[in-house]
C-alpha positions in Angstrom: -19.0 116.1 52.7 -19.2 112.5 53.8 -20.5 111.5 50.3 -17.6 113.2 48.6 -15.1 111.4 50.7 -16.7 108.1 49.9 -16.7 108.9 46.2 -12.9 109.7 46.3 -12.2 106.4 48.1 -14.3 104.4 45.6 -12.5 106.2 42.7 -9.1 105.5 44.2 -9.8 101.7 44.7 -11.2 101.6 41.1 -8.2 103.3 39.7 -5.7 101.2 41.6 -3.0 99.6 39.4 -1.0 96.5 39.7 2.2 98.3 40.4 0.6 100.5 43.1 -0.7 97.2 44.8 2.8 95.7 44.5 4.2 98.9 46.1 1.6 98.9 49.0 2.6 95.2 49.5 6.2 96.1 49.9 5.4 98.8 52.4 3.1 96.6 54.4 5.2 93.4 54.4 3.6 91.1 51.7 4.8 90.3 48.2 2.7 90.0 45.0 3.7 89.0 41.8 2.6 91.3 38.9 0.0 88.5 37.7 -1.4 88.2 41.3 -1.7 92.0 41.6 -3.1 92.3 38.1 -5.8 89.7 39.0 -6.6 91.5 42.1 -6.9 94.9 40.5 -9.0 93.5 37.6 -11.3 91.9 40.2 -11.7 95.1 42.2 -12.4 97.1 38.9 -14.8 94.6 37.5 -16.8 93.7 40.7 -19.5 96.1 42.0 -18.8 96.4 45.6 -19.2 99.0 48.5 -15.8 99.3 50.4 -18.0 100.8 53.3 -19.9 97.6 53.5 -18.4 94.9 55.6 -19.9 92.1 53.7 -18.5 93.4 50.5 -15.0 93.9 52.1 -15.0 90.3 53.3 -15.9 89.2 49.8 -12.8 91.1 48.4 -10.6 89.5 51.1 -11.7 86.1 50.2 -10.9 86.7 46.5 -7.5 88.0 47.6 -7.0 84.7 49.7 -8.1 82.7 46.8 -5.7 84.5 44.5 -2.7 84.5 46.8 -3.2 83.1 50.3 -5.1 83.8 53.6 -2.1 85.4 55.2 -1.9 87.9 52.4 -5.6 88.6 52.6 -5.2 89.4 56.4 -2.2 91.7 55.7 -4.3 93.5 53.0 -7.1 93.9 55.6 -4.6 95.4 58.1 -3.3 97.7 55.3 -6.8 98.8 54.6 -7.5 99.5 58.2 -4.2 101.3 58.7 -4.9 103.5 55.6 -8.5 104.5 56.8 -7.0 105.5 60.2 -3.9 107.3 58.6 -6.3 109.5 56.6 -8.8 110.0 59.3 -11.8 108.5 57.6 -12.2 105.4 59.9 -15.5 107.0 61.1 -17.0 106.3 57.6 -16.5 102.6 58.1 
C-alpha cells in the first residue's frame, strides 16, 4: 500500500500545472506569475527527483528560491508539509 501512495504522490507532482501552482500559492499566501509557475512545473517534470528524499526536496526548494525568492521557497516548503499532514501521509516522509 505504501508503494501505491508514493506512486500517486509522484504522479501528482509530475502532473502539476502552472495554474494549479498559482492557485496553491494563493491559498498559502504567496504569489507567482504564470512564467514563474511555468518554470517551476517544467523543472519538476524534467528533473528526476524523489519527493520522499530530503536531499531531493532541498534541491527543488533551492530551485524555487532561484526562480522566485527564498521566502517563496520557505512558503512552498510549508505548503508541502501542510499537504502531507492534511492527507495523512506524513509517515512516508
